[in-house]
C-alpha positions as CSV (number, residue, x, y, z in Angstrom):
1,X,-27.9,-19.5,20.1
2,X,-24.2,-20.2,19.1
3,X,-24.1,-17.2,16.9
4,X,-25.8,-15.0,19.6
5,X,-23.2,-16.2,22.2
6,X,-20.3,-15.5,19.8
7,X,-21.6,-12.0,19.0
8,X,-21.9,-11.2,22.7
9,X,-18.2,-12.2,23.2
10,X,-17.1,-10.2,20.2
11,X,-19.1,-7.1,21.4
12,X,-17.0,-7.1,24.6
13,X,-13.8,-6.9,22.7
14,X,-12.3,-3.6,21.6
15,X,-12.1,-4.7,18.0
16,X,-15.8,-4.9,17.6
17,X,-16.2,-1.3,16.4
18,X,-13.6,-2.0,13.7
19,X,-15.5,-5.1,12.6
20,X,-18.7,-3.0,12.3
21,X,-16.9,-0.3,10.3
22,X,-15.5,-3.0,7.9
23,X,-18.9,-4.4,7.2
24,X,-20.4,-0.8,6.6
25,X,-17.3,-0.2,4.3
26,X,-18.0,-3.5,2.4
27,X,-21.7,-2.7,1.8
28,X,-20.9,0.9,0.8
29,X,-18.2,-0.1,-1.7
30,X,-20.6,-2.8,-3.1
31,X,-23.2,-0.1,-3.8
32,X,-20.5,2.3,-5.3
33,X,-19.3,-0.5,-7.6
34,X,-22.8,-1.5,-8.9
35,X,-24.2,2.1,-9.4
36,X,-21.1,4.0,-10.3
37,X,-18.0,2.1,-11.2
38,X,-19.6,-0.7,-13.4
39,X,-22.2,1.8,-14.7
40,X,-19.7,4.6,-15.8
41,X,-16.5,2.6,-16.6
42,X,-17.9,-0.5,-18.3
43,X,-15.8,0.4,-21.3
44,X,-12.6,-0.2,-19.3
45,X,-13.8,-3.8,-18.5
46,X,-15.8,-3.4,-15.3
47,X,-18.9,-5.5,-15.2
48,X,-21.8,-5.9,-13.1
49,X,-23.0,-9.5,-13.7
50,X,-24.2,-10.3,-10.2
51,X,-24.0,-14.0,-9.2
52,X,-25.7,-15.2,-6.0
53,X,-23.6,-18.3,-5.8
54,X,-20.4,-16.1,-6.1
55,X,-21.9,-13.8,-3.4
56,X,-22.5,-16.8,-1.1
57,X,-18.8,-18.0,-1.7
58,X,-17.2,-14.6,-1.1
59,X,-19.5,-13.5,1.7
60,X,-18.9,-16.7,3.6
61,X,-15.1,-16.5,3.3
62,X,-15.2,-12.8,4.2
63,X,-17.3,-13.3,7.3
64,X,-15.2,-16.1,8.5
65,X,-12.0,-14.0,8.0
66,X,-13.6,-11.0,9.8
67,X,-14.5,-13.4,12.8
68,X,-11.0,-14.8,12.8
69,X,-9.1,-11.5,13.0
70,X,-11.4,-10.2,15.7
71,X,-11.3,-13.5,17.7
72,X,-7.7,-14.5,17.7
73,X,-5.2,-12.6,19.7
74,X,-2.9,-10.8,17.1
75,X,0.3,-8.7,17.4
76,X,-0.7,-4.9,17.1
77,X,1.6,-4.5,14.1
78,X,0.2,-7.6,12.3
79,X,-3.3,-6.6,13.1
80,X,-2.7,-3.1,11.5
81,X,-1.1,-4.4,8.4
82,X,-3.8,-7.1,8.1
83,X,-6.7,-4.7,8.5
84,X,-5.2,-2.3,5.9
85,X,-4.7,-5.2,3.4
86,X,-8.2,-6.4,4.1
87,X,-9.7,-3.0,3.3
88,X,-7.5,-2.3,0.2
89,X,-7.5,-5.8,-1.3
90,X,-9.9,-8.4,0.3
91,X,-13.0,-6.2,0.2
92,X,-12.6,-5.0,-3.4
93,X,-11.6,-8.4,-4.7
94,X,-14.7,-9.9,-3.0
95,X,-16.9,-7.4,-4.7
96,X,-15.4,-7.8,-8.1
97,X,-15.5,-11.6,-7.8
98,X,-19.3,-11.4,-6.9
99,X,-19.8,-9.4,-10.1
100,X,-17.9,-11.9,-12.2
101,X,-15.0,-9.4,-13.0
102,X,-12.3,-11.6,-11.5
103,X,-11.8,-15.4,-11.3
104,X,-11.8,-17.4,-8.0
105,X,-8.2,-17.9,-8.4
106,X,-7.6,-14.2,-8.0
107,X,-9.8,-14.0,-5.0
108,X,-8.0,-17.0,-3.3
109,X,-4.6,-15.4,-4.3
110,X,-5.4,-12.2,-2.3
111,X,-6.7,-14.3,0.6
112,X,-3.4,-16.3,0.5
113,X,-1.4,-13.0,0.7
114,X,-3.6,-11.9,3.6
115,X,-3.2,-15.2,5.5
116,X,0.5,-15.2,4.9
117,X,0.6,-11.8,6.6
118,X,-1.8,-13.1,9.4
119,X,-0.3,-16.5,10.0
120,X,3.4,-16.2,9.1
121,X,3.7,-12.6,10.4
122,X,1.8,-13.3,13.7
123,X,3.2,-16.8,14.5
124,X,6.7,-17.0,13.0
125,X,9.4,-15.4,15.1
126,X,12.4,-14.3,13.1
127,X,14.7,-12.4,15.5
128,X,17.3,-10.3,13.8
129,X,20.2,-9.1,16.1
130,X,22.1,-6.0,15.2
131,X,24.2,-3.5,17.1
132,X,22.1,-1.0,19.0
133,X,22.5,2.7,19.2
134,X,21.5,5.1,22.1
135,X,18.4,7.1,21.3
136,X,20.3,10.4,20.9
137,X,22.7,8.9,18.5
138,X,19.8,7.6,16.4
139,X,18.5,11.1,16.0
140,X,22.0,12.4,15.1
141,X,22.5,9.5,12.6
142,X,19.2,10.0,10.8
143,X,19.8,13.8,10.6
144,X,23.4,13.2,9.1
145,X,22.3,10.5,6.7
146,X,19.4,12.6,5.4
147,X,21.6,15.8,5.0
148,X,24.4,13.8,3.2
149,X,21.9,12.1,0.8
150,X,20.1,15.4,0.1
151,X,23.2,17.4,-1.0
152,X,23.4,15.7,-4.5
153,X,19.7,16.5,-5.0
154,X,20.3,20.2,-4.0
155,X,23.1,20.4,-6.5
156,X,21.4,18.5,-9.4
157,X,17.7,19.6,-9.1
158,X,17.8,23.1,-7.5
159,X,18.0,25.0,-10.8
160,X,14.8,23.1,-12.0
161,X,12.6,23.5,-8.9
162,X,9.2,24.7,-9.9
163,X,7.1,26.2,-7.0
164,X,3.9,25.7,-9.0
165,X,4.2,21.9,-8.2
166,X,3.0,22.8,-4.6
167,X,-0.3,23.7,-6.2
168,X,-0.2,20.5,-8.2
169,X,0.5,22.3,-11.4
170,X,3.1,21.4,-14.1
171,X,3.5,18.0,-12.5
172,X,4.3,16.1,-15.6
173,X,6.6,18.7,-16.9
174,X,8.7,18.4,-13.7
175,X,8.6,14.6,-14.0
176,X,9.8,14.8,-17.5
177,X,12.7,17.0,-16.4
178,X,13.5,14.5,-13.6
179,X,13.5,11.5,-16.0
180,X,15.8,13.4,-18.4
181,X,18.5,14.4,-15.8
182,X,18.2,11.6,-13.3
183,X,20.7,8.8,-12.6
184,X,20.5,5.5,-10.8
185,X,21.6,7.2,-7.5
186,X,18.7,9.6,-7.6
187,X,16.3,6.9,-8.6
188,X,17.1,4.6,-5.6
189,X,17.8,7.4,-3.0
190,X,14.6,9.3,-3.8
191,X,12.4,6.7,-2.1
192,X,14.9,6.0,0.7
193,X,14.8,9.8,1.6
194,X,11.1,10.3,1.0
195,X,9.7,7.1,2.4
196,X,12.3,6.1,5.1
197,X,14.9,8.5,6.3
198,X,13.0,11.9,6.4
199,X,9.8,10.3,7.8
200,X,11.8,8.7,10.5
201,X,13.5,12.0,11.3
202,X,10.0,13.6,11.6
203,X,8.8,10.9,14.0
204,X,11.9,11.3,16.2
205,X,11.7,15.0,16.2
206,X,8.0,14.8,17.3
207,X,8.8,12.3,20.0
208,X,11.6,14.4,21.5
209,X,9.9,17.7,20.7
210,X,12.8,18.9,18.6
211,X,10.7,21.3,16.6
212,X,13.6,22.9,14.7
213,X,14.6,19.5,13.4
214,X,10.9,18.9,12.7
215,X,10.8,22.0,10.6
216,X,13.9,21.0,8.7
217,X,12.3,17.5,8.2
218,X,9.2,19.0,6.5
219,X,11.2,21.4,4.4
220,X,13.3,18.5,3.2
221,X,10.2,16.5,2.4
222,X,8.8,19.4,0.4
223,X,12.1,19.8,-1.5
224,X,12.2,16.1,-2.3
225,X,8.6,16.5,-3.7
226,X,9.7,19.4,-5.8
227,X,12.6,17.4,-7.2
228,X,10.3,14.8,-8.8
229,X,6.6,16.0,-8.3
230,X,5.5,12.6,-7.0
231,X,2.3,13.3,-5.1
232,X,2.8,10.2,-2.9
233,X,5.5,12.2,-1.1
234,X,3.0,14.8,0.0
235,X,0.4,12.0,0.7
236,X,3.1,10.3,2.7
237,X,3.7,13.3,4.9
238,X,0.0,13.6,5.7
239,X,-0.4,9.8,6.4
240,X,2.7,10.0,8.7
241,X,1.1,12.5,10.9
242,X,-2.2,10.8,10.5
243,X,-0.8,7.6,11.9
244,X,1.5,9.2,14.5
245,X,-1.3,10.0,17.0
246,X,-3.4,7.6,19.0
247,X,-3.2,3.8,19.7
248,X,-3.5,1.2,17.0
249,X,-7.2,0.7,17.4
250,X,-8.0,4.3,17.3
251,X,-5.8,4.8,14.2
252,X,-7.7,2.1,12.4
253,X,-11.2,3.3,13.6
254,X,-10.3,6.9,12.4
255,X,-9.0,5.6,9.0
256,X,-12.1,3.5,8.4
257,X,-14.4,6.2,9.5
258,X,-12.7,8.8,7.3
259,X,-12.7,6.4,4.3
260,X,-16.5,5.8,4.8
261,X,-17.2,9.6,5.2
262,X,-15.0,10.5,2.1
263,X,-16.8,7.9,-0.1
264,X,-20.2,8.9,1.1
265,X,-19.5,12.6,0.6
266,X,-18.1,12.2,-2.9
267,X,-21.0,9.9,-3.8
268,X,-23.5,12.5,-2.8
269,X,-21.7,15.2,-4.6
270,X,-21.6,13.1,-7.8
271,X,-25.3,12.1,-7.7
272,X,-26.3,15.7,-7.0
273,X,-24.1,17.0,-9.9
274,X,-22.7,14.5,-12.4
275,X,-20.1,17.0,-13.4
276,X,-18.2,16.2,-10.1
277,X,-16.9,12.8,-11.4
278,X,-13.2,13.1,-10.7
279,X,-13.1,12.9,-6.9
280,X,-15.4,9.7,-6.6
281,X,-13.5,8.2,-9.6
282,X,-10.1,8.7,-7.9
283,X,-11.2,7.4,-4.5
284,X,-13.5,4.6,-5.4
285,X,-12.5,3.4,-9.0
286,X,-8.8,4.0,-8.9
287,X,-8.2,3.5,-5.2
288,X,-10.3,0.3,-4.8
289,X,-11.1,-1.4,-8.0
290,X,-8.6,-0.8,-10.8
291,X,-5.9,-3.1,-9.2
292,X,-8.4,-6.0,-9.5
293,X,-9.3,-5.2,-13.0
294,X,-5.6,-5.3,-13.8
295,X,-5.3,-8.6,-11.8
296,X,-7.8,-10.1,-14.4
297,X,-5.8,-8.8,-17.4
298,X,-2.5,-10.1,-15.9
299,X,-4.1,-13.5,-15.2
300,X,-5.5,-13.6,-18.7
301,X,-2.3,-12.8,-20.5
302,X,0.1,-14.9,-18.4
303,X,-2.1,-17.9,-17.7
304,X,-0.1,-20.3,-20.0
305,X,3.1,-18.3,-20.7
306,X,4.8,-17.3,-17.3
307,X,7.9,-15.1,-17.5
308,X,9.9,-16.9,-14.8
309,X,11.4,-13.6,-13.6
310,X,13.0,-12.9,-16.9
311,X,12.6,-9.1,-16.2
312,X,14.2,-9.2,-12.8
313,X,16.4,-11.7,-10.9
314,X,16.8,-14.2,-13.9
315,X,17.1,-11.7,-16.7
316,X,20.6,-12.9,-17.5
317,X,19.5,-16.4,-17.8
318,X,16.0,-16.4,-19.4
319,X,15.0,-14.3,-22.4
320,X,12.2,-11.9,-21.9
321,X,9.7,-12.6,-24.8
322,X,8.2,-9.3,-25.4
323,X,9.5,-6.0,-26.9
324,X,8.1,-3.7,-24.2
325,X,7.8,-3.7,-20.4
326,X,4.9,-5.6,-18.9
327,X,2.9,-2.6,-17.8
328,X,3.0,-1.1,-21.3
329,X,2.2,-4.4,-22.8
330,X,-1.0,-4.6,-20.6
331,X,-1.9,-0.9,-21.5
332,X,-1.6,-1.7,-25.3
333,X,-3.4,-5.0,-25.3
334,X,-6.2,-4.3,-22.8
335,X,-6.6,-0.4,-22.9
336,X,-5.5,0.2,-26.6
337,X,-3.0,2.6,-25.2
338,X,0.7,1.8,-26.0
339,X,1.8,4.8,-23.8
340,X,-0.1,3.6,-20.8
341,X,1.9,1.9,-18.0
342,X,-0.5,-0.5,-16.1
343,X,1.6,-1.4,-13.1
344,X,0.1,-3.8,-10.6
345,X,0.9,-5.4,-7.3
346,X,2.0,-8.6,-5.6
347,X,-0.6,-10.9,-6.9
348,X,-0.2,-9.9,-10.6
349,X,3.5,-9.9,-10.2
350,X,3.6,-13.4,-8.8
351,X,1.2,-14.9,-11.3
352,X,2.9,-13.2,-14.3
353,X,6.2,-14.9,-13.3
354,X,5.3,-18.3,-12.2
355,X,1.5,-18.8,-12.1
356,X,-0.1,-19.6,-8.7
357,X,3.3,-20.8,-7.5
358,X,4.6,-17.3,-8.0
359,X,1.8,-15.9,-5.9
360,X,2.6,-18.5,-3.2
361,X,6.3,-17.5,-3.3
362,X,5.5,-13.8,-3.2
363,X,3.0,-14.4,-0.2
364,X,5.5,-16.5,1.8
365,X,8.2,-13.8,1.3
366,X,5.8,-10.9,2.4
367,X,4.8,-12.9,5.5
368,X,8.4,-13.5,6.4
369,X,9.3,-9.8,5.7
370,X,6.4,-8.7,7.9
371,X,7.5,-11.2,10.6
372,X,10.9,-9.6,10.7
373,X,9.5,-6.1,11.2
374,X,7.1,-7.4,13.8
375,X,10.0,-8.8,15.9
376,X,11.7,-5.4,16.1
377,X,9.1,-4.1,18.5
378,X,8.6,-0.8,16.5
379,X,6.4,2.0,18.0
380,X,3.1,2.4,16.3
381,X,4.1,6.1,15.8
382,X,6.1,4.7,12.7
383,X,3.1,2.8,11.2
384,X,2.5,5.4,8.6
385,X,5.7,4.3,6.9
386,X,4.4,0.7,6.6
387,X,1.0,1.9,5.3
388,X,2.9,3.5,2.4
389,X,4.8,0.3,2.0
390,X,1.5,-1.7,1.7
391,X,0.3,0.7,-0.9
392,X,3.3,0.1,-2.9
393,X,2.9,-3.7,-2.5
394,X,-0.6,-3.5,-3.8
395,X,0.3,-1.3,-6.9
396,X,3.8,-2.4,-7.9
397,X,5.8,-5.6,-8.5
398,X,7.7,-7.0,-5.5
399,X,11.2,-6.4,-6.9
400,X,10.3,-2.8,-7.7
401,X,8.8,-2.3,-4.1
402,X,12.1,-3.8,-2.6
403,X,14.6,-1.9,-4.7
404,X,13.0,1.3,-6.1
405,X,10.3,2.0,-3.5
406,X,12.6,1.5,-0.6
407,X,11.4,-1.8,0.7
408,X,14.9,-3.2,1.6
409,X,16.0,0.1,2.9
410,X,13.0,0.4,5.2
411,X,13.8,-3.0,7.0
412,X,17.5,-2.0,7.3
413,X,16.8,1.3,8.8
414,X,14.1,-0.2,10.9
415,X,16.8,-2.5,12.4
416,X,19.0,0.5,13.1
417,X,16.7,3.3,13.9
418,X,13.2,2.0,14.8
419,X,14.0,-1.3,16.8
420,X,12.7,-1.3,20.4
421,X,10.9,2.0,20.2
422,X,7.7,0.7,21.7
423,X,8.6,2.9,24.8
424,X,7.5,5.8,22.6
425,X,3.9,4.5,23.0
426,X,3.8,4.9,26.7
427,X,1.8,8.0,27.8
């Protein structure tokens, strides 16, 4: 009777449809993992040793978390970030834990990150005061900054532009050229332009219907893509538009529905014709399960010999014990490929540096970071930028996200350009 009454209450809430979509996605990914990922890619380390006791543990925690995020009143931004992290991290980790691929410490580590976002982000208030600009001045400023930062790229990279990259050809040749002629300026400013400034310019031009500036923004984004041939730049422009329209609940419902439809479609194509392996492999294996396979490798390697940030903030005080970067070390030891860079995200980064304590430190930092952004009252039209940030957090170490992927720049420009823009959400 209690469960029935709780379900009746939940059904009346607008978030109930999202809860149903999350359950469907969880069941679908469980089937894809068992009959596709573990079957085809067992040589990589994926296993399918189903355990009922593990299922009971993971299923109970997952249901409790689903109930909590649909019952408690949550800030829209925290709800958005929490659901995306739930989809990209909690569901895959729960599935891999059930199949004995990852340890319970990895499962709880990801839940700690999730609840850091949910609790610290939602309930901690970290007001940040900064001078405010008029809306017209914000548009002028973002146009000016984008233009000034693009000039060195035009001078340096224009002779090497390869239009075949637009067809996703010669990608690695262009990246090799970029690596050869690049410098620290281009390395840091590339992400600031592609993930912060130009996307902000595009949002403002859409809000104020400045279509000439919108065209300039997209041309600039395409040019930045051609400078480095990083597919995430093109993906980012699509996601920016994807998350621009609709309210938060509609964005999430559409995102979840599209994810389910995509996985089902690629699964049908694969089982009809086994030659069509690549699309399902990219979406299901690489998108959802590889990060947690890598978590298991990072936990195995650094369980008794943490690095204590000897490759980042303490590199001048603590000697790094290996002769190659961590991602290439993982590639060599676990994939027998010395040229493979197995980068991974916030949990692996925290554990490799200080064990579970490192995970806790990273989680508390991320929760505080998210809380700062929440307090800025940012329009949901900018949420595509933070989706990309979360992808980086799941796939790269925290220092790299903050410095190289524009994490610090994003919060600085959010303070200057995106603060108190919730008025954009009004019809």
